[in-house]
N, C-alpha and C positions, 0 to 999 in steps of 0.2 A: 304234606301238601297244604297245610294251613297257611304257610308263609306266602304261597302264591296268591291267595285271595287278598293279601294286603297291598299288592302292587296297584299304584294309582294310575288310572288311564283316562285320558281326555282325548277322545278319538271320534271324529265325525266322518260319516260315509258320504259318498259322492253320487249316489243313485237318485237323480232328480233333486228335488228340494227337500226331501224327507231326511230328518236327522235321527239317528239311533240314540236311545237313552244310554248314558254312560254306565248305569248299573246293568243294563241288558248286555252291553258289549263286554263288560267285565265278566259276567257269567259265561259268555261265549268263549272268551279267552281262557278262563279258568278250566272249563270242561275240555276245551281243545288241547290245552297243554297237559291236562291230566291223561287224556287218551294217548298223546304222543309219548309221554314219559312211561306210560304203561307198556307201550310198544317196544321200549328199549330193553335190551338184555339186562339181567340182574347185575352183571359186572359194570355195564355202562351206567346203569342207574346209580350204583354205589359211587362210581367215580364222579358223576354229576353232583351227587349229594356232598361229596367231600370237597367240592369246589374247584376241581381241575378242569371243568368244562363249563360252557355256557348253559343256560337253562334248557336249551334244546338237546343237550347231551351229545352234540356232534362237534361243535367248535371248541378247540382247545384254548384255555386261558394262557396267553403268552406273557402277559405283564399285568401288574396291578398298580393302580394309583389310589391313595386313600386321602380323605379330606374330612374336616370337621363339619358336623351337621348343625344347622341352626334351626331350632324348633320354633317355627312361626305358623300362624294360621293362614297366611297368604303371602303375597309379594313374589319377588323374583325367584327366591330359593324354592318356592313351591311350584311356580310355573315351569321352572327349568326341568323338573322331573316329569312333567306331564307328557312330554313326547318321548318317554323312555322306550316304549315298545314300538316306536315307529320303525326302527331298524332291527327289531327282534325277529329272528327267523320263525319262531313259533307263531307270533302275531301275523307274519306274512303268510304262513301256511294256512292259518284260519281264514284270513281274508280271501285267499285263493279259493277256499272251499265255499264261502258264502256269497261271493260276487264273481262276476265274469272277469276275465283277464282285462278287458277294455275298461270296465268299471274300476278295477283295481289300479290300473295305470292312471286313469283320470283322478282317482282319489289320491294317489301318491303325488301327482303334480300339484293338486290343491294343497296338500299338506306341506309340500316343499315350498310353494309360493307363500303360504301363511308363515312358515318358519323363517323364510328369507325376509319377508316384510317385517316380521317381528325383530329380526336381527338388525335390519336397516334402521328401524325406528329407535332401537336401543343405541346403535352406534351414532345416530344423529343426535340423540340426547347426550351421548358421551362427548361428542365434539362440542356441543354447546356448553357443556360443563367444563371443558378444557381437558387436555391430554393428561396432565398430572393432578388435576383437581376434581376427579369424579367424586361426587358427593351424593351417595345413595342414602337410604335410610340408616345405614350403618356400615361399619367396616366389613362385616360378613357379607353384605349384599355386593360389595365391590369384589370380594373374593369369588362369590357365586357367579358374577358376570364374567370374570376372567376365566373361570373354569368352563363356563358355557362356550365362551369364545374359543378357548384352546381345544376343547373337545370337538367343536365343529370343524376346526382346522384338521384335527386328526382324522375325522371322517372324510374330509376332502382328500387327504393323503391315501385313502383306501383302507384304513384300519376300521375294524368293527368293534363297537363298544357296547357294554351292558352294565347298567348300574344296579347296585344292591345296597339299599339303605335300611333294609329290615334285617339287621344282623344281631348277633348276640353280644356285640360290643357297643354299649350305649354311646351316642354322640359321634359315631364314626360311620362314614359312607365309603363304599368301594366302587371303583371303576375297573371293570374287567376288559382287557384289550385282547383282540384276536387279529392276527395277520393272515388274510386269505392267501391262497396259493399264488395268484398272480402278483401280489405285493411281495411275497417272499422271493419269487423269481427275479423281480425287478431289482430289489435291494441286494440280493446275492450277486447279481451282475455288477451293480454299482460298487459294492464292497470288494469285488474281485475274489470271492470265496472259491477256494479250490475244493471240488467235490469229486468223489470216486466215480470213475466211468465203469462201463461194463467190461472193459478190457482188464484182464488179470494176467499175471505172469508169475512164474515160480523161480525163486532164487535158490541156487544150490551152491555148495562149497566148491572151491576150485579143484579139490582133489578128493578121492575116496577116503584117504587117511584122515583128512581134516573133518570130513563129514562124519566119520565114525567117532572121532574124538569129541566132536560137538554133540553127537547123540548120547555118548556116554556121560558127558558132563551134565546134559539136560536130565538124564535119568537120576544121577546122583543128587542134583539140586531140586528134584521134583517136589519133595516135602516142604521146601522153603518157598514155593510159589503159591500165591493165593488162589483159591478156587473161584476163579473168574473166567467166564466164558468170553474168550476174545473174538468169537464169531468166525474166526478163520485162522488157519495155521500161520505161524510166523514166517514160514517160507513162501506164503502166497500173499501177493500185494496187488491191490487195485491200482491201475494207472489213473492218476488224478489229473484233472484239467480245470482251469478257471471256468466257473459256471457261465453259460451263455444261453439266452432264450432261443437263439437261432440254432443252437447245437444240442437241443434237449434230447435228441435221439441217441446221443452218445452216453447218456446216463440212464441208470435203471430207475424208471419212474413207475414201476408196477404198484408201489404203495406210496402215493404222494403225501399221505398224512405223516409218514415217518421218514421221508427222504431228508428233510431238514429236522434234526433232532431238537429237543427242547432248549438246549444250550444255544444253538444257532438261531432259533426262532426268537428267543428273548433278546439276544444281542442285536438282531435286525430291528426289532421294535424299539429298542433303546436308541439306536441310531436315528430312527424316525422321530422319536420324542425329543432328541437333542437339537435337531435342526428345524423342527416345527415351531413357529413363533406366532404370537397373536397379532392382531391388526393394530395394536397400540403403537404409538410413534416410537417408544423406547422399549419395545418388547425384548425379552431376554430368554425365552424358551423355558424348558422344564426345570433347569437348575435354579433360575431365579424364582419360578413359581413355587418351588420347594423352599427356597430361602425366605420368601415373603409370607409363607404360610398358606398360600392358595391351596396347595396340596401338602399333606403332612408326611407322606412317605411314597416311595416308588420302588418296586422290587419285582423280580421274577419269582415264580413259585418253585418250591421243592417238589420232587417227584414222590407223591404218595406218602404212606406211613412207614415207620420203621419199628415201632413198638407193638403195634396191634397184631395179635396172632391171626394167622390166616389171611393177612394182607397180601394183595397181589404183588408179585415180584417186580421190583423196579431198581434202577441204578442206585438210588439213595439207600435203600435197604441193603443192597449188596455191598455198598461201601461201608455201611455201618457194621456189617457182619465180618467182612474180610479186611477191613482197614482201620476203622475207628473202634478197635477192640483191643484191650490190653492182652488178651489171651493169644493174639497172633503177632506178638511183638517180635518174634524171631523170623517172621516171614518177610519176603520182599513186598514192597508197596505195589498195588495195582496202578502204576503210573498211567497206563493207557486209559483206564476207566476214570481216573481222576481228571485227566485232560478232557475226556468226553463229557463229564458232568460239570466241571468248573471252568474249563477253558485252558488254553495253552499257558497263560501267564502263571496261574496257580499251579498247573502241572509242572512247569519248569522249576518253581520254588521247591516243591516236594521232591522232584528228581535231584535237584542240587543238594537238598538236605539229606536225602538218602545216600548219595555218593559221598558226601562229607562224613556221614556217620560210618560208612563202610571203610573209608580211608583211615578213620580213627582206630580201627581194630589193630593193624600192625603197629601204629604209634603207641597204643596202650600196652601192647605186649613188650615192646622195647623199653618203655618207661618202667614197667613193673620189673623187668630184668635189671635195669640200672638201679632201682631201689633195693632189690634183693642183693645185688652186688655190694651196695653200701652196707647193708646189714651184715653180710658175710665177712667183710673186711674191716669192720669197725674196730676189732681188737688188734688189727695189724697196722692201724693208721699211726704213723710216727708222730705227727703233731699232737694228736689227742693223747698218745702214750706219754709224751713229755709233759704235757699239762697235768695229767693225772698222776704222774710218778711222785711219790711222797718226798723223794730226795730233792726234787726240783721245786720245792715250795717257795716260790718267789713272792716277795711283797710288792704289791702294785699301788700306784697312786690313787687317791680318792676319785670317785667318778663325779662328785659334785662338791661344791664349796660348803664349808661351815658344818653341815649336818652329816656329811658322808665321811667315813673313816677309811683308813688303809685296809686293803683286803688281800687275801692270799690267792695266787693264781690257781691253786688246786681246787678252789671253789667253783671254777668254771669247767670242771671235768665233764659234768653231765651235758652242759651246753655244747662243748667241743665234740663229744661223741655223737650227739644228736645231729650236729651240723654235718658230720661226715656222711650221714645217710643221704644227704642231698648235695653235698659238695665233695665229690671224689673224681678220680680220673675218668670214670665212665660218663659223668655228666657232660664233660667236654665233648666226647663223642656223640652224646645224645643231642646236644645243642646243634651240632653240625648235621646230624641225621634229620632233625626236625626242620632245619632250614631247607634241606633237599626235599624233605617230605612235602613242604609247602609248595615248592616248585612242581613236584610231581602231581600234586593234587590239582593245581591250576591247569596243567596240560591235560590231565585225565578228564577234567570237566569240559574243556574245550572240545575234546573228541566225543564225549558223551552228549554234549549239546548239539553237535553237528549230526550225530546219529538220530537224535530225537527230531531235529528239523527234517530229516529225510523221512522218518517214519510218520511224522505228522503233516507231511506235505507243506512244509514251510520254506523249502529251499528257494522258491521264487518270490518269497515274501520280502518286500523291501520297505525301508522307512518312508519312501515316498507314498506308498499305499496307505501306510498308517497315518501319514500327514493329512490324508483326505478326511479322516475322522476327528482330527484335532479341532473341534469347534471351540470358539472362545468361551472362557469360563464366565459365570454369572457376575462374579466380582469385577472382572476386567471390563465387561460391558457396562456395568454400573458406573465404574470410574470414567469410562468414555462418555456416558450420558451426563455425568456431572461436569465434565470438561466442556461438552457441547452446550450445556445450559449457561455456562459462563460467557459464551460467545454469541454474537448475533447470527442466528441460524439462517436468516434470510440471505445473507451474503456468503454463506457456506454452501458449496456445491459438492464437495468431496467428503467422504466419511472420515471422522476423526479417529485418531489412534493415540496411544500413549507413547511419548517419546522419552529419550534418555533424560531430558530436562524435567519432564513430569515425574520421573521416578527418582531423580537425584536426592530429594529429601529422604525417601525411603532407603536408598542405598547408604546414605550417611548414617541414618539411624541403625541400619544393620551392622555397619562396621563398629560403631560405638557400643552397641549392645553386645555384640559378640566379644569384643575386648573386655567389656565390663563383666560378662559372665565368666570368661576365663580368669579374670582377676579375682572374682568371687571364689573360684575353685582354689587358686593359689592362696588366698586369704584363709580359707578353711583348713588347708593343709598346714599352713603356718600356725593356725590356732591349735591343731592337734599336736604340733611340735611343742607348743607351750604347755599343753596339757600333760604331755609325757614328762617334760622337765619338772614342772611343779609337782605332779603326782609322785614322781620318783623321790623328790626331796621330802615330801610329806610322809611317805611310807618309811623312809629311812629314819625319821624322827619317832616312829612308833616304838612303844615299849615292848611289843610282842616280838619275840625272836622268830616266830614262824612267819610273821608278816615281813620282817626284814630279810629273811632268807629267800622269799619268793617275790621280791620287788620287780625284778626284770620280767618274769613271766606274767605277773599281774598287769604291769604297765603295757607290755606288748599286746596282750590279748584284749584288754579293754580299749586301747587305742585303735586296734583293728576293727573292733565292733562299732566304735563310734564312726570310724571312716565308712563302714558298710552302711550304717543308718543314714549318714549324710549323703552317700552316693545314691541310695534308693530315693531319698527325698528330692535331691537335685535332678535326678533323671526325669522325674515327673515335671519339675519346674522347667527344666531346659527343653523338654518336649513341647510344652505350652509356649515358651518363649520363641522357639524356632517356628512354630506354627504362626504365631502372631507376626513375626518378622517377615515371613514369606507372604502372608496376607497383605502386608504393607506394600510389598513390591508389586502386587497385582500381576502375576504372570498371565500370559494370554491363554495358554492351553493347559490342560491337566497334566500333560507330560512334563512341561517346563516347571509347573508348580511342584510336582512330585520330586523332580531331580533337585531343585533348589532346597526343598524341605529336607530331603535326605542328606544333602551335603551339610547343611547347618546342624541338623540333629546329630550326625556322626561326629562332627568336630567337637561339639559341646559334650557329648556323652563320652567320647574318647578321652578328652582331657579330664573329665570327671572321674572316670574309672581308673585311669593309669597314672595320674599325677602323683598320688601317694606312693605308688609302686616305683615310679621313676625316681622319686626323691630318695627312697631307701636304697635303691640299686646303685645310683650314680652320685649322690650328693652327701648322704649321711655318713658321718665319720671323716669326711674330707675338709670340713669347715670348722674344726674344733680348736685349732691352734696347737700350742705345745705347753708343757709345764712351765709356769711362770709367765706365760703370755697367751692365756686362753681367750677365745672369742666369746663375748657375752651378748645376750639379747636384752634390750632395754636396760643395760648396765646392771642387771640383777641376776639373770639366769645364764649359767654357762651352757654353751651350745652342746647338745647331746652327742654322745659317742656311740659307736657300735657296741654290741654286746660282747661278752668275754670271748666267744668263739667266732666273732665276726658278724657282719650284717646279713649274711645269707640266711641264717635261721629266722631272723625277724622278717626278711623278705618272703620266706616260705609261709610264715604265719599270716602275714598280710595278704598274700596272693591266695592262699587256700580259703581264708574266711571270706574274702571279697568274692571269689569265684563261686564257691559253694553257696554263699548267702544269696547272691544274685540269682543263681539257678533255682534254688529252693523257694525263695520268697517272691522274687520279682517275676521270674519266667513261669513258674508253675502255680504258686498260690494265687497270684494276681490273675493269671489267665483262667483259672477255674472259678475263683470267687467273684471277681468283678462282673463278668457276663451274667452269672446267675443272679447277683444282686440287682443289676440293671433290669433284668427280665422281671424280677419280683416287683421292683418299683414301677415299671411300666404296667404291670398287671394291676397293682393297687390303684394307680391313678385312673385307670379306665373303669374301675368298679364303682357303680352308683348304687343308690338305695333300691332302685327297681331291679338291679341285677342280682336276683335271688340265688341262693345256693343251688336249688334244683336246676336253674337255667345254666349255671356254670358246669354242671355235670353233663349237660348235653354235649354231643360231639360238635366241635367247631369245624367250620369249613377250612379247607387248606389255606386259603388266603387270610382267614381270621387267625389261625394258629401261627402262621408266619409273621403276622404283625407283631406278636409278642417277642419275637426273636430279636437279637441285637443286630443292628445294621453293620454291614461289612465296611471296615474303615481302611482297607488296604493292607498290603504285605509289609509295609515299612517296619512295624514293631517286630514282626517275625524275623525278617532279615537282620535287623539291628542287633537283636540279642545274640544271634549266631555270629555276626561279625565281631562283636566284642569278645565272645567266647573264643573265636579264632585267634584274636590277639593274645588272650591269656595262654592259649596252647602253643603259640609260635614264638612270641617275643621274650617271655621270661620262663620258658619251660625248664631251663637249666637249674633254676632254684626250686622247682616243684615238678619232678619227673612224673608224678601221678596225675598231673593235670589232664593229659589225654584220656586216661581211664575214667576220671570223673566226668569229663565232657562226653565220653561215649555213653556212660550210664544215663546221663541227663538227656542226651539226644534220643535214646531208645524210648524214654518216656515222653519226650517232647513231640516226637512224630505222632504217636497215638493220641496225645493230648490235643495237638493241633487238628488232627483228623476228626476227633470227636467234636471239637469246637466248630469246625467247618460244617460238619454233617448235622449236628443237633442244636447248636447254640446260636449260630449266625444265620441271618437271611441269606438266601442263595445269591452269590455275587453275579454280576453281569459278566459273561465270558469275554475275555479280552485276548486277542491274538498277540503273540510276542515270539520273536525268534531267539532271544537271549535274555539274560537276567538284568540287562541294562547297566546302570551306573554302579550297581553292586559289584560287578566284576572288576571295575576299575579300582574300587575301594579295596577289594580283596587283594588285588595285585599290588596295591600300594603297601598294605600290611605285610604281604609276603616279601616285598623288596626290603622293607625295614628289618625284617627278621634275618635276611642274609647279609645285611651290612656289617654284622658283627665279625665277619671274616672276608678278606679279598679272595681267598681260595674258594669259599663257599659261593660267592657271587659268580665266579668264573664257572664253577661246576653247575650252578643253576642255569646259566646261559647255555652250557653244553646240553643239559637235559632238554631245555626249550628247543634247541636245534635238532636234537636226535628224534624227538617225538613229534610227528606231524600233527597239525591241528585237525585235519580231516582224515579219518580212516580211509585206507586205500579202497576197501570194498565199497564204502559208501560213495566215494568219488566215482568209481566205475559204474555203480548203479544209477547215480544221477545222470551220468553221460548216456547210459543205455536207455533210460526213460525218455530222454529227449529224442533219441533215435526212434523209439517205439511210437512216440506221439506223432512224429513226422510221417512214419509209415501208416499210422492210423488215418491221418488226414488225407494222405495220397490215395489210400484205398477208398475212402469215402468219395473223393472227387472222381475216381475212375468208375465207381459204381453209378454215380449220378450221370456221368457222360454216356455210359453204356445204356442207361434207361432212356435218356433223351434221344439217342440215335434209334433205338428199337421201338419207341412208342409211336402211335399214329399221330398225324399232324393235321388232319382235316376232319370235317363232318361233325356229327353230333357226338362222336366218341371222344372229342377233345376234352370235355369236362370229366369224363370217366377216366381217361388216361392221366389227367392231371391229379385226380384223386388217387389213382394207382401209384403215380409217381411219388405223391406225398407219403403214402403208406409204405412204398418200397424203400423210401429213404431210411426208415428206421430198421429195415431188415438187416443190413450189414451190421448195425450195432448189436442186434440180437444174436447174430452169428458170432460176434466177437466174444460173447460171454462164454461160449463153449470152447473157445480156443485158448489154451493155456500154454504159451511158450515157456521154455525153461531158460533162465539166464544164470550162468555161472557167476561166481563172485569175481572172476577175472574179466568179466564183461562180454564173454562169448555166449551166443544163443545156442542152446542145445535143442535139437528137434526131437 
């Protein structure tokens, strides 16, 4: 409780002309808050201590803003925290106890008038100084003024704020934000959120046989399901409807504190933060305030603790135990709980990753069978038998000029036998199988996505609704501001916007830089070619017979490792270049920015990863010339040829090293090491001399602990690595049949690695609604189309598969249609009940007001009866009584 005594209060009473001493009022507030906190239950007190609630222990913290503190003895930064407790519930409760209600209202008006006059005087001074030329005592004073102005706007929007500057992190202040019930209802209606009603119905199978089969399969797969309480049977579904304040009686509002879960509450507050703007002429909202350093971070809070023994159960702890744990690698993911905690967009990613991993199981089995077939038939392979036969010891031409000598064909025996493991009749079948597998995967995902849309009540969610939330980005508004400043604003009556002509220089820069980066990739591949040619010649000059006998293997392996290192480096460079190019374009919305960034990043990384492989598969060995007329590079180096047994073995080495290296180093090591390193650096930077060891050992508040976590940067890196892997699995799988197996093993680890990262290493992302995986599906479809181009037959078969498998499962289509009918029946029943009440109620006398109240209360009665009625709907769309 010692921290409470440090809260600064500058508060004057309004009872006559007498003014209370600040020290006296501070003691009153301290003792009052102490009594209130003592009245809380131990669990509530613990939660309040951990920072999930305001100091009153009642209001939940829905969002956090952080800012840098300026240590001064006075000035604006000191004055702005003086009215901290004006909106605090504890202070209000104490004032109610020490003054009459009339005195309290009078006092509140005096405080409001003083605060308003203070703001007006500050704004007047701001106007005198100029819109863009505010010159306070320092830059920090300007930031403090902007914070004060922005937070006043948030209060006007109905949000409740509480500051905490006495924290265990030196130089950092926190603003806790709470959205009260009426604000949540208002925003839920504006955002068109679908919420479950009291109406529930049961879905049964179309036949008894199917129901028994489904029950048997569920019992067999029971050990593979996570121990997560789904709160209801899968056969029971709430009828959902867009939230409306006029139809609150349709929803179960028995517990208003948890009707909107923490994910929904934080997303609502985030929408308010995005559209709330300061009074400045060129205000740009929370994104620009973060970019300019007015606030240093903004994030929702994680739910409770996960490591502490005896911690209260929460969704985060459950996710850590049943999802972000390597010991449950064999279980299904709790997709419903992931969506509940992180939102639909992240839920769809992990649902897609889980389905992709499941589909890799049959592909891996077939790939292993193909590899084993090659091992079993290697002794019966006629080409390798002819090469290895001692009687067919043919003398071959030198592989390079001057230093290379003639060689015997029998020396290629080992390479020829190894090539048969990956180049046999079964690999032809396997390439066709994988092309069809890609088409099956795409169709299966469309059905899975539609089923999730139904289960998550996203069937009525349209892009137009999402467009309502597409607020302009800070960078776009800044560019618009710069454009406006270059014009005479007195003659401008309409809002400025960026035109194609404004973006033309950025578009030209994009085209030139993209071509330049692709050219860099080609140049590096050409450099590796020169390395192979020169190294091969140098090794042939070696006096060691061991070195000369292993020239091919040495050159292939080292060249593949060089390619891997270059790919890893250029991946990071290309990611930064794509980010910079997209920033130059200044897209208006976050969605447009994300799509353009994804497209550029994919193009650059695809060329980076696959150019060396495409060269070996399609060009190497075809540009060498013939004896007596060889093709030379720089008139000195003869163009390289394929190995003794063909180029397929070298393609296998290149593909395996690149794929495994990217998965082990880039996807796993970087994902584990970099977040932990950034967290350590952030912790070291915040450590000051006064931040002693014993203070660090104290338990941090939830919002303090989350500050040390890595900010969520989007799903682009997660999708990108999987799309590149999908290309390895489908495009060149004939040369490496074990690729699906290694992809499967990697993804089993990847799922739990990503899960642990999201639960423990990252700040909680703001939940985002989405009905599909967006542009990633188009990229996947493009890669799958390229995979089937290798055969006209396969392309035709993939189209047949697409036609045979419907995008929407039949049972889901019937259930969506039935839900619409049930909603119509529900509304018609409500209207009939209202009409019946109006007809039977008294119409005159003093009973009018009573009947009106009874009418209001009776309106909710049909909704309560709906909760007990559970109609049964079969999967063929018929209702079973």
